[in-house]
N, C-alpha and C positions, 0 to 999 in steps of 0.2 A: 594654391601656391604657385607663383610664377616660376617657370623653368628657363634655364639657358642651356645651350648645347655646346659641347666641346668638340674638337676636331676628330675624336674617336667615334663620334656618333652617339655617345652616351649622354643622358640628360644631367645637367648640373642643377641641383636643387639648393636654393638659398646659399649659393656660393661655395658648396662643399660636395666633393664626391671622390671616388676612387681610393684605392689603398695607397697610403703613404709609407715609405720605408720606415721601419722601426728605428733606424739609426737617428731619426730626428729627435729621439729622446735626449741626445747630447745637447747640452745647453750652449747657446751662443751668448757669451758674456764678454765682459771687458778683457779678462785674461786670455780668453780664446782668440779674440780679435787681435790682441797685442802680440800674441805668439802664433799667428796664423800658420797652420801646417801646409803641407804640400797639396792636399786634395781639394781644399775649399777656396772660395773667394768671398770673404765675409763682410767686407765693407767696400765703399766706392773705389778706393785705391788699393784694395787687397788686404791691407792692415793699416794700423795707425802710423806706420813708418812712411806710408804713401809712396812706396816704391813702384807700384803698378808692375810688379815683377812676379813671375811664377817660378818656384824652385823645382818644377817638374822638368824632366829631361828625357822622357820616353820618346817624345817627338824632338828630334835634334837635327843638327846641320847635316848629318850623314844620311838621314832617312826622310827628311821633310818633303822630298820629291814624291813620296808615296802618300802624302796627305790627300784626303778626299772628303766629300760631304758625307756626314753621318746621318744628319736629319735637319729638317727645316721647320720652323714654326712661323705661321702667318698670323699676326695679331689682329688684323682687320682694322678698318677705319684709322689708318695711319696718317691722319692729316698733318702736313708739314714734315712727314718722314718719321724716322725712328732714331731717337737720340739717347736711349736708355743704356745704362751700364748694368749688365746682368750680375747677380750675386748667386753664389752656390754654397750650399751647406748640406753635407751628408747625402750627396747624390741628387738633391733637389735644386733646380734652377728657378730663380725668381727674377722677373724683369717687368718693366712697364711699357705700355704703349701710349699713344696720344689719349687725351682726356683722362689721365691719371688711372688708366686701367692696369690691373695687376694680374700677372699670369704665374702660376706655379706649375712647373713641368718636370717630368721625369728626365733626369740629366743624361740618361743613356739612350732614350728613345724619342724624346720630345713629346711624349704623351701628356695631355693636359690632365693635371690632378685637380686643380680648382682655378677659378677666376673670380676677380672682384671688379665690377664696373660701377663706380660711384655715380649716383644720379647728379647731374649738373644742369645748371641753367644755361641753355644754349645762347640766349640773348646776351648774358654776361660774357660768355666765352667769345662771342663775336666782337665785343668791345676791347678785348685784350690783345694787343698787337703781338705779344709774345706767345700767344696760345696756339694750339692746345697741347704742345709736346710736354713730355715728362722725362726726366733724366735718371730716375731710378728710385730704389727703395733702400731702407736700412733693415738689418736683422738684429734681434736681441730678445732674450728672455722668452723664447717661444713665440715671438711675434714678428710680423712683417709690418714695417711702418712706411706710409706713403703720404705725401702732401698732395693736396688737390688744387685745381685751378680756382676754386671759390673760397680759398683761405682756410681749409680744414686740414688737420693732421689726423690720420686714421691708424689705429692699431688693429691688425688682422691676426687671427690665429694661424700660426705657421703651418699646421697640419690640415686645417679645413678651409681656411679663408674666411671664417666667420668674423664679423665685426665685433671686436671686444670693447672698443671705445672709439669715439671720435670727438675731437675738440675743435671748436671754431676759434681761430686765432686772429683772423683778419676779417673785417667787414668789407668783403670784396664788392658788394653792390655799391658801396660808397667810394672805396679806394681803388676799385677796378682791378688791382693786382691780386695775385694769389701765390701759389708755390709751383715752380717748374723744376727745381733742383732736387736732388736726393737729400734725405735727412742723414744725420750722423747719430749712431747710438754709442754711448759710453757711460759707464758707472750708473746704470739705472736711469739714464736721462736720454731723451731724444732731442736733438738740436736741429733747427731748420731756419733758414733765412728767407725773407720775402724777395720776390723778383722785382726788377724794374727801377733802376736808378733814374731813368728819364721820366718817371711818374712823380708828381709833386706830393710825396709823402715824407716819412721820416725813417724809412728803411729798417724795420725791426728784425732782430734775431730772437727766436723764441727757444726756451727750454721747457720740455714737458716730461712729467713723470712717466716712465715707460710702463709701469704697472697699472696706474689709474687713469692716465691721460690728463691729469690735472696740470695746468700751467704752473711752472715753478718760478720762472723769471722771464723778463723781456729786456733786451738791450737795444737802444735806438742808435743806429749808426750815424744819424744826423743829430748833432747837438745832444748826445746822450749823457754828457757830464757838464758841470759848470764851466770847466776849461773849454770844452768844445763849443758851448753856446757863444762864447766871445769871438769865435772865428766865423760867425755868420752875421754879417752886417744887414741892417734894414729889415730885421725879423725874417730874413730869407730862410732860416732854419725851418719855418713852418711848412715849407714846400720844397725841401732840400734834396729829395730823391733818396739816394743811398740804397741800403739793403745788402744782403750777402747771399746771393742766389745759388752759389755752388757750395757743396759741403767742404768743411775744413777737416781738422783732425784733432786728436786728443793726446796730450803729453801727460802720462800718469805720474811721472817724476815730480812735476810741478802742479799737478791737478788743474791743468789749464787747457781750455779749448782754444786752438789757433784757427782764425777765420779771416778770409779775405773779403773786403767790402767793395761795393759798387760805386759808380760815378755819381756826382751831384747832378741836380736839375736846375736850369736847363743844361743839356749836354754841352752846348757851345755858348760861351759868354762873349759879350761885346765890350768888355771893359778895357781891352788892350793892356798896356803895361801897368795901368792903375788898378789892377784886379784886387788889391788889398782894400781899396776904399770905394771903388766904383763898380758899375755893372749890376747884373741880376742878383749876384750872391757875393758881396764883398767879403774878402778874407780867405783863409786857407781851407775852410769848409771841413773841419774835423767831424766825424772820422770816416769820411768818404775816401775812396781810392787809397785805402790803408790796409795794413795787416794788424790784427788786434789779438790780444791774449785776454781771455775772460776766465774767471774762476768758475769751474763747472757747477759748483754748488750754489753760488749766489748770483752769478752773472756780472759780478763786479769787474770793471776794467783793471787789469794788472799792468799791462804795458802795451805799447803800440808803436808802429812806424808808419807815417803817412808817405807812401811811395811817390804820390804826385799831389803836392799841395795845390789847392785850387785847380783841380783837373779841368782843363778847358778843351779836352780833346776826346773824351770817352775812352781813355786808356786805363780802365779801372783795375782794381786788384782782386776782383772776385774769383779769379782763377783759383780752384780749390786745392792745388798741390802745395803741400808743406812737407818736402822730402827731408826726413830726419836722419842725418848722417853723423858718423863719428870718424874723426881722422886725427892721428897724432895726439890723442888724448883730449881733443876738443870736440864739442858737440855742436853741430850746425843744423840750420834749417834753410832749405833752398826753396825759393818761391818765385815763379815766373810772373811777370807783369804783362798785361795786354799791350803795353807800349813797345814791347820787343826786348826789354831788359830782363835779366834774371838777377834777383837779389839774394844774397847769402847773409844769413843772420846767425847770431848765437840763439840759445833757447829763450832769451828774454827779448828777442827781436831787436837787438842792437846790430847795426850794420857791420858786416865783416868784409864784404866785397859786393860789387855790382859789375856785371859783364853783359855785353851785347850778344843776343842770339841772331838778330837780323841786321842786314846792311843798311836798308833804306829807312832811316829814322831822321826826321828833321823837326819834330815838335820841340825838341831840345837839342842843343849841340852835344851834350853828354850828361852823365850823372856821375858825381864824385864817388869813386869806389870805396873811399874811406868813410864818408859821412852820409852818402845817399842824397846829398843836396843836388838840385837841378841846376845845370849850367846852361845859360843861353836859352831861356824860355822863348817860345814863339806864341805870343798872345795876339788876339785878333780884335778888331773893331767891326762894327756893322758893315755889311757889304761883301762883295766878292773878295776872296783871298787872292792876293797877287801871287804870281809864280815865285817859286816852284809850288806844285801841289803839296798838300799836307801828307806826310808819311809817318806812320803807315796809314792804311785805309781804316775805316771805322771797325772793320772786323778784327783789327789788331795785328801787330807783328807776331803775337802769340794769341791763340784763341783759347777757349775754355776747355778744350779736350786735353786729355791727360798725356804727359810724357811718361818715360819709364827710366828708373835707375836700376842697373844691374850690378849687384854687389860682387859678382864673379869677375866682371870686366872692369869694374870701377867707373863705368861710363854712364852718362845721362843722355838718353835719346829723346829728342824733342823736335817737334815740327816748327819751322819758321815760315812766315808768310811775307813775301816781298811785293807789296802793292801800296798804292797811294790814292788820294782823292782830291777832286776839286771841291770847293767849299764856298757857300754864300751864307754869311752870318746874318741872322734876322732877330730883331728884338721881339720878345714874346712876353706875355703875361700869363702866369699860372692859372689854369682853370680847375676849380675844385668843386663846383656845383653845377648841375645836381649830382654828377659823378666826376671823379678826377679824370683829366685828359692828359695825353702825352705832352711833354714839354721839351722839344728837341732844340729849337733855336737855330736851325740851319737847314739848307738844302745841300745835299752832297751827292757826288757821283764817283764811282771807281775810276781810277786813272793809273797808267803805268808809271813806274819810277822815272825820274828824270834821266834821259839817255839810255833807258833800258826797257825790259819787258817784265810783266808780272810772272812770278813763278813761286813755287814753294820748295822747301827742302827739309829733309830729315838730317839732323846733325847728331853725331856721337861726340860728346864733350866731357871734359872733366867738370863735374858739377860745382866745384869750389872755385877754380880758376877761370873756367870757360874755355880752356885750351881745346881746340878742335882736332879730333883724330881722323874723322872722315865725314863725308857729306854725300847724300843722294838728292838729285834735283827732280822736280816734277813740273810739268807744263802749267798746272794750276795747283794752288795750295790745297793740300789734303786737309780735311776737316774732321777726320776720325781720330780716336785715341791710339796710342802706341802701346805695345806689349813686348817686353823682353822676357826670356826664359833661361833656365839653367842649361837648356839644350843648345846654347850658343846661338840663339835666334832672336831677331827683332821682327815683329809683325807690324805692318802699316797698312790699314785699309784706306785707299785713296778715294778721291772725289769722282773718278771715272767709274768706280765700281770694282776695281781690282784690289784684292788682298795680296800684299807682297810679303815674302819672308826673306830676310837678309842674314848674312853671317854677322854676328854681333861684334866680331873683332875687326872685320875688314869692310863691311858694307856691301859685299858681293851678293847680288840677288841669287837665291837658291831655288825659289818656287813662286808661282803666283796663280791666282784663280779669280775669274771674273764672276762676281756675284750678281751682275745684271743691273745694278742700280748703285748710285753713289752712296758713300758712307759719311755719316756725321755723328756717330755715336760711339758706344763702348766696345771693348774687346777684352776677353779674359780667358784664362786657362784653368782647368780643373781636372780631377781624376775621380772615376767611379769604378770600383771593383778592379783596380789596377790598370785601367785604361785612361789615357790622357785625351782630353778634348780641348779644342779652341772654339770659343763662341764669339761671334761678331754680329753687331747690329748693322743692318743695311737698310737704306731708305732715305732719299734726298728730299729737300724741300723746306728747310728751316729758313730763318731770316737771312742768314749769310748765304746759304745755298741758292736762295732765290736770285742772287746776283749773277750766278754762273751762266745761265742761258743767254741773257742779253749781253754779257761782256765777253764770253768765250765761245759762244755758238757751238758748232760741231755736235758732239754727242749729247751735250746738255740740252739742246733744243728738243730732242726726242726722248730724253730720259724720263721714265715714269715719275709722276708726281703723286704725293699724298698716298704712298704705299710704303710697305716695309716688310722685312722678314728678319728673323733671327736665324742665322746660318751657322751650323755647328759642324766642325771637322774632326776627324780622327784618322789614324793610319789605316791603310787598307788591310 
C-alpha cells in the first residue's frame, strides 16, 4: 500500500490517519450553515448570507496589537500560489492547495490529520491556462467536497479523507477546462460551476447528490433555454464560453440557488455598435455575465438579470458574493460585478440600485440605477483601441476575492482596483478540435488611468446606497479577500504580503504583519476551545498576480513564486 507523509513525520496510509476530534459527530447540514455559529466557518462566505463576517470578538480593536503567529502549514507544490478559502468545523480546518489537493488540519496546532492528493494528468493541466490553483472545498453530511482540474467532483469522508464517491462531470480531455472554484453544499446537493468563459464551450453548472455523487441536473449558462438561444446569432452558442466558476449561495425561503456567470467567448468582440447583428457572437448572449436564480431541486431557471448584455470587455458576473440583507422591511441581495459596479437586487433579482465602487470606468458611461440598463457602451472594431485606454483592466475594477459585510457597523468593506489597459482587437475563429483552445480575441497590456496612477483601495460603504464612510489606499491593488469581525476589526491581506487590521468604524490601522509573500486567497476566523484564530492564505503567482512584477517592479521582482503557506494567528 502506498504511503504519504504528513508534516508531523507520521505516515498517511490511503488518505487517512491521526485522531480526529469527536466533535465532528455534529452534522454540517443546511440548517447549520444557514445559522452559522461563532466558532465555525462552514461555507465559502461563512454562511448563506455571504457576509464573510465573524461574530467572534476575543480578538478586538483594543488587543489586536498582541496578535501573533500561532502556526503555519506549508501545502507544498503551490504552483501559481495559494488561492484557497479555508473552512472550519468543530476545531478542524480544511483547505486546498494547487492541483486540487485537500488538507485536513487540527485547528489549534496545524497538525495534519489527513490529506487527499487526486491523481491528475499533467499534460492536461499544462494545457489549462487557469491551472492548477484551487479555491476551496464545501462541507456537508460528513463529507468534504472538492472539484478537480480534470472535471471531477469528489466526496471525501470528513474524518478520514477516504474517497466516498467521485463523479466525472466534464470531459476535460476534450473541453480542456475543469473546476477551480469551491463547490456549494445546500439541501443534500452539491453545486459547482465550470471554469473558463474564454474557452469555447457552453459553461455548465452542475448539481450532484451529496450522498451518492449522482448528477441531479445541469444548467448551461450559454443558451440554456429557448429564450437564451435566440440571443446567440450565427450558431455562436455552440462555442459561447460562459460558466460559473465561483460559488454562489442558497436562499432557503425561495428554494433558490443564486449564482454569477462568466463572460462569453471570445472575450473581445469586433462588432462595434452593431453587436446585436454582427461580429463573433451577435446578440445579448444570455445567460453570460449574468446573475441567475435556479431551483435547487430541478435546476430550472426561475429569474435572472444580465448585468452586461453582450459583454465585450470580460467584466463578468462570476464574482460569488450574494450578500443577503434586510433593511426597513425589505430583503436585498448585493452583488459586485467585475466592471466596478455593485448591483443591489430584491430576492427575485429585480434591480433596486446600482452604484460605483471604483472611479476609473469607461467601458460604459454609467449604469441606470433603477433599471440596470447600460448607458453609453464602448464597443470596439478590429484593430488598436484608440485613446483613452479601456478602464478597468481585465483584472476588473472588482476581482473575485470576497468583500465583507459587518452587521454591527452596517458597512460593506470591499476592495476596488483602479487600473486600465491598452487593447488590440483581433478577429479569431474558435478552435474545438482535437481539444478546445482559448479564444480571447485581443492583445492587451496594463496601463495607468488617464491622468493618474494605478492603485487599489479598501472602501467602507453603505451596501444599499453605496455611500462611502472611509477609504484606505494601497500602492498596488490588493488581491486577497476581506474579513470583518465583531471585534470592530477589518482584516485585509495585501499584495505586498502584509496583513493589515483596521478599526471597522474609522479605517485607522491598528496592526500589521508581513507574511513574506503576496496574498491572493482567503481569510477566515474561527474558535476552538474558547480561543479565536485568524487564518489567511499567502502565496502569489496567479494569472493576475503575474502582472505585478513587470508592471510594478520593486518587491514583486524578488517575491517568491509558486509557493504558499496557510498562516494562522491568535493572541499571545
